[in-house]
N, C-alpha and C positions, 0 to 999 in steps of 0.2 A: 504494500500500500504506500502511496506517495507520502512524503513527510507532511505536506500541507494538509492532507486528508486526515492525518493522525491527530493534529492539534491546531487550534487557533490560538497561538501564543500571544496573549496581550498582557504584557508585564508592566506594571507600574510600581517600581521600587522607590518610594518616596518617604522621606522622613515626615512623620505626622503625629498628631496628638490623639491617636485613636485608641489609646489604652483604656480610656473611660467611655468610649463611644460604643453604644450597644449595636450599632450597625457594622462594627468591625467583624466581618464574617469569618467563621471557622478558624478562630485563633488557635494555633497549635503549639506555639512556643513563645514564651515571654521570659526574658532574662532580666532580672532585677539587680539593682545596685546592692541593696542589703535589706534586712528585714524591717527597716523603718522607713522605706521609701514612700509607699502609698498603698491604700486599700484597693484591691482589684475588684471592680464591679463585675458581676457575672457576665461573661461574653455570650451574647445571643448567637447561636450557631445557625445562621441562615445561609442560603445559597443565592448568589446573584448571577445574572447572565445565564440562568438555567430555566428551561420551560417549566411551567407550573406543574406539569405532570411528573416532574423529577423530584423525588423526595429522598433519594439516597445520596448522602454527601460522601465525598471521597474519604477513604479509610487510610489512616496512618498505620502502615504496617511495620515501620521501623523508625525509631528515634534514638540516636546514639550521640552522646556528648563526650568528647575526650579532651582533657586539658593536660598540658605539660607546664609545670611551674619550675623555672630554673632561677634561683636566687631572686625571687620576687617577681620575675618577668613571666607572665602567663600567656600561653598561646592555646586557644580553644577552638576545636573543630566540631561543628554541629552538623550532623547528617540526618536527614529525614526523608523517608520514602513514603509516597502517598499514592494510593490506588483508587481509581474511579471504577466501581463495579457497575455503574448505571449504563443504560443503553443509549444515553445521550451525554454530551459533554457537560461537565460540571466545573464551576469555578472554585478554586481553593484560595482563600485569603490567609496569609500568614502574618502574624504580628510578632516581632521579637524586640525586646527592649534590652539593649546592651548595658553592661556596667557603665556608669557615668564617665569613667576615665578611659574607656576602651576605644580603639580604632579598628574598623574593619580592615582586614588585610587581604581577603580574597572572598569571592562568591562565585558559585557555578550552579548550573542546573543540568540535569540529564533527563531528556525526554525521548522515548523510543530509541534508547541506546546511543543517542547523540548528546555529548556534553557541550554546553554553551558556557564557556568561562567568561567572566567579566573582565573588562580592561579599564584601568584607571586613566582618567583624563582630567585636565583642568575643568572646573565646573562649567565654564562657558562653552568649551569645546564639546564636552559631553552632551550638553543641552542641544548644541547645533546638530550633532550626529543623531540624537534622539528625535528631534523634530523633523529632520529630513527623512529618517526611516519611517516615521508615522505618516508623513505626507505622501509617501510612496506606497503605503499600505503594508509595509513590513512590520513584523513583530519586533518590538524593542522594549528594553527595560533600562531604567536609570536609577542608580542608588545615590541619593544625596543625603547630606547630614544637615538637617535644619535645626533640630534640637540636639542635646548632648547624647540622647540615648534611644530615641524612638525611630523604628524603621518598619516598613510594611512591604510585603511581597504579595502580588496577586497574579495567579496564572490560571488559564483555562485548560483543563485536563480532558483529553478526548475520551470517548467511551471505551471501556475495557482497557484502559491504558494507565500508566503510572508516571510519576515525576519524582526525581530525586533532587533534593536541595542540599548544597554543602556551603556552609558559612564558616569562615575563619576570622576570628578577631583576637586582638592582643592588647594587653594592658600591663601596667606595673602595679602590683599590689602594694598599697601604702599602709604603714603601721599606724593603727589607731587604738588607743586605750590598752596598749600592751600586746596586741596580736595583729596578725595579718588575716584577712578574711577573703575567702574565695566563694562566690555565690553563683549557683546555677538554678534559675527559676524555670520550672517546667509546668506548662498548662496546656496539654494537648487537646483538651475538650472532649476526649474519648479514651477508651481503653486501647492501649497499643500492644500488639503481640510481642514485639521485640523492643524493649526499652532498657537502656543502660547508661550510666554515668561513670566515667573513670577519670581520676585525677592523680597524676604522678608529680610529686613534689621532690625537688632536689635542692638541698640547702647544705653547702659544705661547712657552714658554721656549726652545724649540729642542731637537730630539732629538739626543743625543750618539751613541747607538748603538741599533740595533734588530736583534734576531736571533730566529730561530725554530728550534724543534726538535721532533722527535717522539720520545717516550719510551715504550718498551714494557717491561712487567714480565713476565718469564717465570715459569712456575709454580714453578720452583725458587728464585725470589727474585732471580735475576740481572736486571740492568737494562741495556737496550740503547738507546742514544741515537743518533738520526740528526739531524745538524745541517743548517741551511739548507734546511728543508722548506718547500715552497710558494713562493709568489711574494710579494716585498716591493717596494713602490713608495714612494719618498720624494718628497713633493710640497711645494709652497708653502714653499720655502727651509728644508726639513727641520723644519717645524712640523707636518707631517701625514705619517702612514704608513698604507698600506693593505696588509694581509696577507691572502692567500687560500690556502686549501688545499682541494683537491677531489680526493680519491683516486678513480680510476676503478674500475670493476668488476673489471678485470684486476688492478689494483694491490691491491685488497682481497683477492682470491682468492689472490694470491701469499703473503699472510700466513697465511691458513688458510681453510678452508671456512666458518668462522664469522665471517669478515671481520676487520677491524682492531680491536685493543683497545689503546688507549694514550692518551697525553695530548699535545695540541698546546700547546706552551708558548712564550709570547712573553716575552722579557725586553728591557727598554729602560731607558734613563736619560735625563735631561734636563740642561741646563746649570743650574748652581746658583750664584747670585750670592753673593759673600762678605759682602754687606752685610745689610740687613734682610729679605731674601727676596723672594718673588714675591707680588704682591697682585692679585687678579682680582675684577672686579665685573660682575655681570649682574643687571639688573632689581632693584636695591636690595639685593642680598645679596652679601656678599664672602667670599672664601676666601683665607687667608693661608698660604703655604707657606714654611717656614723650614728651610733645610738648608745652612748655610754650610760651605765646605770650606777646606782649607789651614790649619786650626787645629792647634796642638800637642796631643798626647794628654795627658790629665790622669792623674795618678797614681791607681792603683786599689788599694783595700784590700779583699781578698776572702777569705771563709772558705767552703770547700766542706764541706757537711754531707751525708754519704752514708749511706744506709740499707744495712746489711749483714745484715738479718734473714734468716730461712730462706727466705722467698719470693723472695729475690733470687738464689738459687742457679742454677747452670747458665749458660745463655746470657746472662742479664741481667747477672750480675756480671762476666762476661768482656767484654761490650760496654761496661760502665761503665769498666772498667780501660782498655780500648783508647781510649775517648774522653778519659779523664782524662790519659793520657800525652800526647796531642796538645795538650790544653788547657794543661797545665803548660808544654809547650815554647813555647807562644805568649805566655806572660806576658813582659812587658817588665821590664828590670832596675829600672825606677823603681817597679814594683808591689810590694806586700806581700801575703803569702798565708798561710793555714793550712788544715789539713784535720781534720775531725772525722768519725769513723765511729760509728754507733750501731746497736745491736740491743737486747738487754736491758741492755747496758752502754754507757757513753759513754767513748770513748777519743779523745784528741786527738794529733795528730802532734807538735806543739811546744807549749810553754807560752805562747807569744806569737806575734804576726805576724812573719814572716821576709821579708827582701828576696828578690826572685826572681832570685838569683844562680845561676850554673850549678851550684854546689855544692848549694844548697838545692833547686833543681829536681830534681837527681839523688836527693837524700834523700827528697823528696816522692814521687818515682816508686817508690822502694823500699817506702815505706809503702803505696802504692796496690797494688803487686804482691802484697803479703801479705794483702790483703783476702780474707776467707772469709765465706760467707753461712751464718748459723745464728742461732737464738734468736728472741726476740720483737722488737717494734717500739716503742721508747721515743722516739717522734718529738718529744715535748715536751722531753725532756732533751737531745736532740741539738741542737735549735734554740736552747735557752737557753744552752747551752755555746758555740755558735758566735757568738751575739750578744755574750756576755760577752767572748770573745776579741777581737772586733772593737772593742769599746769600750775595752778595756784597751790595745790596741796602736796605736790611731789617735791622731794628734795634730791631728785636725780638718782635715787638708789632704787634698785629693783627694776621690774618690768612694768611699764605703764600701758594700759589698753582701755579703749572705749568699746563697749559691746552694745550695739543698737538692734532693736527689734521693731519691724514695721510690717504692715500688711498691704500698703497701698502706695499711691503716688502723692507727692507733695501738692497740697491744695491751698495752703495758707502761707503767708510770709513770702520768702524767696522760693519760687517754684521752678526756676530755670535750672535744668540739670547741669549745664555748663558753669553757671555761677556757683551752684552748690559745690561742685567738684573743686573749683578754684579756691573758694573761701575755706573749705575744709583742709585742703592741702597746705594753704598758707598758715592756717591756724595750728595745725599739728607740727609743722616744721621738722618732721622726721623724728620727733621726740617720743612718739607713742605709736601703737598699732591700732587699727580700726577693724573690728569684726562686725559684719553685718549679717543679720538673720532676716530672710524674707519669708513671711508667713502667708501661705495660700497662693492661689493662682492669679490674683489681681495685682500682685506686686511686679514692678519692673526689675526683674532679677539681674539683667545685664547691667543696669545702672548701678545697683548695689554692689555687684561684683567688681565693676570697674573702680568704684569709689573705694572699696576695701583694698584692692590690689595696689592702687596708687599710694596707699598709706601702710604698706607692710603688713597687711592683714589678710583675712580670708572672708569669703561669703558662703552662706549655706542656705538652701531653700528648705523650708519646713512645710510639710503637707498638712492641710487642714483636715485631720481625721482624729480618731480617738487616741492615736499614739503621739500626737503633737507634743505633749508635755515631755514624753520620753525623748523625743528627738531634740527638743530644746535643751534638756539637761545633758543629753549625750554630746551635743556640740560643745557646750561649755566645758564639759569634762575634758575634752581634747586639749583645751588651752588653759586649763585651770591651774596646772602645776608647772610653771617655767623652771627649768634647771640651769639653762645657760642663756645668755643674750649677747648680741654683737659677735656672732661667730664668723670667722674668716678662714677659708681653706687656702693653704699656700703649697703650690706644686713647683718643682724645679723645672725651669724653662729649658734646660739642656736635655731633658728626657721627655717632657710633655709638650705637646702642641697646645699652647695656652689659649689660642684663639678657638680651639675646638671644645674647650671645657665648658660644661653647663654652669649654672649659677654656683658661685663660690662664696657669697656673703649672705648671711641669714640673720634676721633680727632676733629670733628666739628659737630655742630648742625646748620642747615640752616633754614631760614625762610620758612614756608610752608611745612616742612617735619615733621617727627615724629621718635623718637627712641623707639624701642620695645625690652624689655628684658623679658625672661620667665624662669621658673624653678620650682622646687618642694619644698614644705614645709615639715618640719619634723613633725612627729606625735606629737600631743599635747593633753593634757587632758582637755583643756578648750579653749574658744575663746580668743586667745592671742591678745595683742596689738603689732603690728609689726612696728618698727621704722626704716625708710629707709632714707638715706641721699644721695643726688646727689651733688657732688662737680664739679665746672666748672669755667672757666675764661670768663669774658665778658669785652671788652675793656681792661683796665689795672686793673680790679678789680676781686678779687677772690670771687665767690659766692657759697652759699650752699642752696640747696632746700630741706627742711625737709618734710617728709611725714609720718604720723601716720595712720596705717590701722588697723581696726577691722577685724580679720580673718573670721568673719561670712560673707559668700558670699551673693551676690545679687540674689534674687529669679528670677529676670527677665531673667537671663541667662539660666533658666531651662524650658522655655516655649516650647510648642510643635513645634514651628517654629525655635527654636534655634538649632545650630549644636550640636549633641551629643558630650559631653566631649570636647568642643571646645578648652579649655585651654590646655588639654593634647595633643591633636592633633596639636595645634599650636606650643607647645613646641617641639614636635617631628619634625615638619616641619622646624622650625628655627634651631634646632640642626643638622639635616641632611644637611641643606644648609651651615651651618658654617663648619661642618666637611669636606664637599666636597670642600669648598673654601680653607680651610687650606691645604687640600691634594693637591689642584691645585697649590699652591704657594710654597710648600715644595720641597726641593732638596734632603732631607734625605730619602732614600728608606725605612729604618726601620720605620720612622715616617709616611711615606705615607701609608705603609701597615697597621699600627695600626689605622690610621684615616679611611682607607678604611673599615677595619673590623667593626669599630664602626658605620660608616654610613650604611654599609650593614645590620648589625643587626637591626638598627632602621627601615630601609626601609622594611625589611621583617616583623618585628613585627607590624608595622603600615600600612602595605599593600600599600606602595607607589612605583610607578614606577619611578626610579631615573636612573642616568647613570650607576648604578651598578646592576640594576635588570631588569627583563622582566616579562611581563604577558604571560602565555602560555595557549593555548586552544587546546586540542586534542579530536577529535571525536573517542571514543573507538569503535572498531570493535567487533562483536560477537565472543566470544571464544578467544580473544586476551589476553594473559597472560603475556605480556612483563612486566618485573619488572620496567623498567624505565617508560613506558607508563602509568603504574598504578599511577604514581605520579601526573599525570595530572588530571584535573577536570572530574567528571562524569556528564552525562547529567541530567537535572532536568525536569521532566515532570510537566507541569503547571496544577494546579487544577482548578476546576470550581468555586472555591470560597466558597465552603461549609464550614460552620462554622464561616464565617467571622463576622456574627452578634454577635455571642457570644464573639468573640474577642473584637469587638468594645465596647460592653456593659461592659466588664470587664475592658477595658482600660479607660473608661470614669468615673469610680466610683470616686467621690470626696474624697479628703483627709479629714480624721476625726482625730482630735487631742485634747489633753487637757482634756479628760474626767477624772472623779474622780471615783475610784472604791470603793467597799464596805470596803476596808481596809484603806481608808482615804488618799491614796496617788495618785498623778496625773500621768497618763501615757497615751499613745496613742494607746493602743492595744485593748484587749478585755474589755468589760464593762458589768456589770450586766444588765440583761433585766429590764427595768423600764416601765412596762406596767400598765396603770391604770386598776385596777381589783376590781370588786364588787362581792358580793355573788350572786348566782343564779344557776339554773340547766343547763343552756346552755353553752357549752364550746366554745364560740366565744370570740373575743377580747373584753375586758371590762367585761366579765362574766365568770371568771374562776371557776373551781370546788372548793368546800370547803371541799371535802373529797377525799378519794382514787378514782381513776378513772381507767377504763380499757384502753387498748392500743388503741382501736378504738376511744373512746371519746378523748383520748389524742391527737391522730392525728388530730381530728377536732379542738381541741384547738390550736395546733401548727400552723395549717393552718391559723386560724384566727389571730394568733399573729404575722403573717408576715414571718414565716419560710416557705421556699419553700418546697412543697411536690411534689415529682416527682414519676413516675412509679417505681415499685420495681426493682431497680438495684443500686448497691453500687458504689459510686464514692468517691474520696478523694482529698483533697487539702493539699499540703505541703506549709505552708504559712509563715515560719520564717521571719526575725530573732527574735524569741520571746525573746531572752536574752536582747534585747534592748527595745522592744515595749510592753512587757507583764507586768502584775501586779507584786507586790512584791513577790508573791510566786514563781516567776521565778527568782532565785537569781544568781548573778554573783560572783563566788567564786575565790579566789586566793589561789593556791596551789604550792607546790614545783615543780620544773621543771621535776624531775623524782620521781615518787611515786610508791611504791609497795602496791598493794591492794589484800587482801585475804578476800573474802566475800562468805557467803553461801546464795544462792538465788534459788528460785524455777524456774524450766524450764518445758518445755512440757513433758520431760521424768521423771521428779522428781526433786531431789535436787542435785546440782552440786556445787563444790567448784572451784572458778575461780583461775587461775594461776596468779602470779605476772606479771604485764604488765608495759611497759615503753612507755609513751606517753607525749606529750606536755600538761601539766596540769596547765600551768600558768593562764589559764582562762577557764571558762565553759560557754557555751551559750545554748540556748534552741531553738529547732525547733518545730513548732506547726503543728499538723496534724488535718485535718478536714475530717470526714468520713460520707458519706450518707448511712444509713442502707437500705438494700434491703427489709426489712420487711415492714416498714411503711414510708419510705422516710424521716425518722428523721435524724438529724445531731448530731453526737457525735464528740468530739474533745479532744485531749490530747497533752501534751508536752513531749519532750524527751531531756534530757541533752546530750550534746556532746562537744567534745574537738577538737581543730585543728588537722586535719589529720584523724579523725574518718571516716570510710566508713561503712554505714549501708546497709544491704541487705533489700531492700524495697519490691521487688517482685521476687519470685522464683517459676517458674513453669517448672520443668524438663520435663514433658510430652510434653509441647508445645515448649520447648527450649527457654524460656524467662528468662532473668536475668536482673534485674534493681537494680542498686546501686547508692547511693547518698553520696558524699564526702563533708565534712565540711572543710573550710579553712578561714583564716583571710584575711582582706583587708588592706595591709600595707600602702596604700596611704591615708587612712582616717585620718582626722585631729585630732580627739580625741584619745589620746594615749590609754585610757582604751578601747574605742570602737574598736580601731584597732586591739586589741588582741582577740576580740570576734569572734567565728567561725560562718560563714554563710554557708548555702548550696549553693555552687558555682560550683558544677560539678555533673552531672547526666550521668551515663553510661547505655545505653539500649542495651542489647545484645540479638539478635534473631538468632538462628542457628549460621551461620558463619559470620554474619554481626554485626558490632558494630557502634553505634551512640553515640557520646559524645557531651553534651551540656554544655556550660559555659555562663556566662553573656556577654562574648566578642565574642564568635564564636561557631560554631558547626563543628564537625569533623565526616564525614561519610567515613568509612574506612580510607584512608590516605588523603582524600580531605577536605580542610578547606573551610567552608561556613560562611557567615556573616549574621547578623540580617537584612535581607532584604527580600522582597517578592519573594520567590522561591519555586519550587516544585521539589522533587527528587524521582525517582522510582527505587528501586533496582531490584525487580522482581515483579511477580504478587501477592506476599504475603507481601511485605514490601515497604512502601513509607513514605516520609517526606514532610511536607509543613510548610513554615515559612511565617507568616503574622503578621505584627506589632510586638508585644512582645510575640507571641505564636509560639511554635514549636509543631506541631501535628504529632505524629508517629502512623501510621496505620499498624497493623499486621493483615493481612487478612481482613475480613469484620466484625469480632466480637470482636476485641480489638483495642481501640484507647487510646493512652496516650498523654497528653498535658503537655508540659513544658512551664511555663510562667516566664518571666523576670520581677521581681519587683524592686522597688526602696525604699530605706529607708534612712533618713526619708523623706516623701513626703513634698514638699513645701520648702525644704532646698537645698542650692547649694552644700552642702557636702554630696552628696548621695552615698550610697553603693548599688551596684547591686547584687541581689541574685536571686535564682531560686525557683519556686514553681512547684508542679506537680499535675495534675489531672488525674484520670482515667475516660475518657469520656464514653467509652464503655468497659464493663468487662465481658460480658456474655460468652466469649470464653475461659475463664480460666478453667483449668481442676480441678479435685478434689484434685490434689496434690499441688496446689498452696499454697505458704506460704510466709513468710517474714513479715517485720514490717507492711506493708500495704496489701500484698497479702493474708494474713490469713483471711481478712474480706470477701474474695470472695469464701471461702469454703461454699458449699451448706448446710453444717450442722451447720453453724454459725447463731444464732438467737439473736436478740437484742430487748428488750422491756424496756419501761420506766414506772415505777409505783411509788406510794407513793409520790405524789406531796405535797410539803410543802411550804406555802406562808408566809414568815417572812419578813425580810428586802430584801431578794432576793428569787428567785424561786429555790428550791432545789428538788431533786428527787433521785430515785435509778434506775440505769440501770442494767438489768439482761442480762448477756452474757452467754448463756447456763445456767449453774448452778451457775455462779459467780454473786455476787451482788456488785455493785460499786456505791458509793455516787457521785452525780454530781450536778452542778449548771448551770442554764441557763444564757448564756452570748451572747453578740454580737461578732462576729468574725471581726477582723480588716481587713482581706482580704475577701471580700464577695464572695459568689458563683457566677460564671460567669452569667451575665444577671440579677443580682439583685443588689440593692443598699446596703442592709444589710442582713446578714445571722445570725440567732441565732443557737446556738449549745449547747448540754449538755456537760459541761466541766468536765473531770476526772483528778484529780491532781495526784501527785506522779508518774510521768513518765508513766502514763497510766496503772499503776498496776491494774490488774484484767480485764481491758478492752482488753489488748493484752495478748497473751499466754506467760507465763513465765516472765522473766525480760528483760528490754530493752537491756541490754548488751549482751544478747544471739544473737542479730541480728547484732552485729559488725562483719565486715569481717576481721578476724585475720588470 
């Protein structure tokens, strides 16, 4: 059946305020910030866009949520499968509310076996693509972020068909009240056959406590909490926790016929050093966590400024009173406080700050108890009065703050937002912090947030429900116990790129919280010692917290459960947050534009949906050649999983290091074969030949020695970076930046004199090639020198229209300065006819579509397709050529890993007689390879015959084994493969 007949995909992914809208149909998933966010009104499950005769709504057959938390950085993948059993199409509307601090990192849909991934674009560009697609009748979707957390998805599902949604979002868990909280809120609106939540937490500081609970909100506002829900496993000496919760169908039905509705909440804390904190490094990026404990509380000077205008009447004023009673009780006797109420008038409790003695606390409560809501809202007057009281009563000791609560807009006195912001900023003069609490939906929260951020404070929105008093008290508890103030982080500029570092000065550090700083390290030629100092004030004492760090990272951060490159993504996350915050509070348009450009660049580079970007999905129509529409993602046909076993086997090969080669130096690459051999006539392991042998017996010997012997077809592995992992005969040379070279070298046509070239010759690396001969299934290998920027022609087959090139480049963020100059194979271009596929360690690009390293399948036409599974990209050209690009890491087991690429030819029988290139030449049918003249001395040596050429070789183990094997032996030819390949390796440069 044609794709268009299967579904009428009309997607509108827009941020909205539909959480409390009863018309939000078929809500299947809502993710909440925490248990105090807001009461969920019952979602009315109706169907839109469906004929009245249709009463069967789509069934959610699967809902899986998997989160990985690495050092507070959380990456969550939500997968939901929805089946329409009806005889007509039915619309499914999905609402999901992300955690307030989260950014969407990816989104895709699978319909009828075709995956439609979203592409991130600047918001205006995405809107242009979306509008053009709609005007042409194409199905399209756009994900925008209008609010901090609300998103909706609507899709029309064809009869007897299903749709799969996958959402990935990321956030940094912030410490509040002494713990980190991870919340997954699930409201499928029905019983789900397969439902599971799994959260893996990796904290190298050590987990102090981990607990889980399930929180349900009743329609009447009551909250029911069930503790110790699911399964918790502590592993690796309490540095790792795995939590699973999978309610069965019966357990869901016990709650209601609509299934479960609640929040799976995980709270945990880690060990906190009393010194300079925890410093973690991965791939040249660092994250510094600072949360000292055991410090004495600092005196607090606080003025509460409370809105008592008419809109605060009823439940709001009663809950404010209830919260204030508790807040006043929690003040310490060393603290000083005052209270100001405002409506049309401004009334203060006392003329100056008062010590928080029992008598003054009681008097303050009486003032609170007499609060009555009426009149207008003179917000400006109330704030100015509170700031004046604070300045008059403070002796510059301790931490000073104004805490204001309001539920509406200024309607009396000064009402201009700009004037209020200016006057408050000038009055505070940087001497105190302003914390604003917005109560209910009528408040202009963006104004309150901007006002607070400009004055070293925070803003918080409190929802008008039965839990409002708890929210009020909870917010004040976060800032009620200052331990340090005027905190400054100092990093050495010889080791740290200071312009990359996120915020380094902080007004206050409160008990139960944590300060996080991130940045980049400069390249270094050794594991340096990094000295960091944090300066701060506590009570009336100036303190310094020294920290000395070995830049060798912790290997625990590289486990398979850890978030990939978490330090870099956390740095990008924090940087974007800070840039957007600075833009929000700036009044300088030029500065705002500059901050926007920087935040947008990072959002696009790291694939984050922010207020500046959107995710766009367009279903391409046959024959559509719209220039704009082509910028959207192409569909990806899912594979049946063929070849996954090979991928798994290759990925699970253990790291081998520290071997000593025959030249007497230690390295972690190829090693000489060390097979116990005795004399005898049988060519099996342990019984090698003692004289020349023919190729048939050699094949027998190789098979017994552990070398994989396969059917006669040639395959190869591009397994660099040999410049760092190979023996001493792979040298790293230092040359002038610009070098003129004139060399006479043999080529396939005879002798040619090369012309002077200009390239980056500051360093040279070596890429290793492993080839499987079609004659006897034997492996031969050789190394090729290369420089940054070199592009080698790997496979050229003009008759088939195939051109494969590999480009070498350096990795600038690598910590070791010498290694950072070495070239790695980090880009492979596969061109077939008019299609181009680009693979890098970070992403793939098909035409103009950017894909990421996740399980996807793309089909261009009947002759070309691409599949991504784990660290493999399989490119299939027809049925007789398959290329596999693999992503490798060096060095294994280290946190300073460099990603580079390897390339296999899995199937090569379809190449024509004209195929050539550095690798393609081995596929010529007139190419024959034999191994003779075995010589057993300290190592196994032999001679490889390539047609009429004779090449001396040595048997070694390959560092990167052939897929599906633990180790692979190969006959290694030195000198850039001279004799093994046609001509000189420089002939294959793409110049």
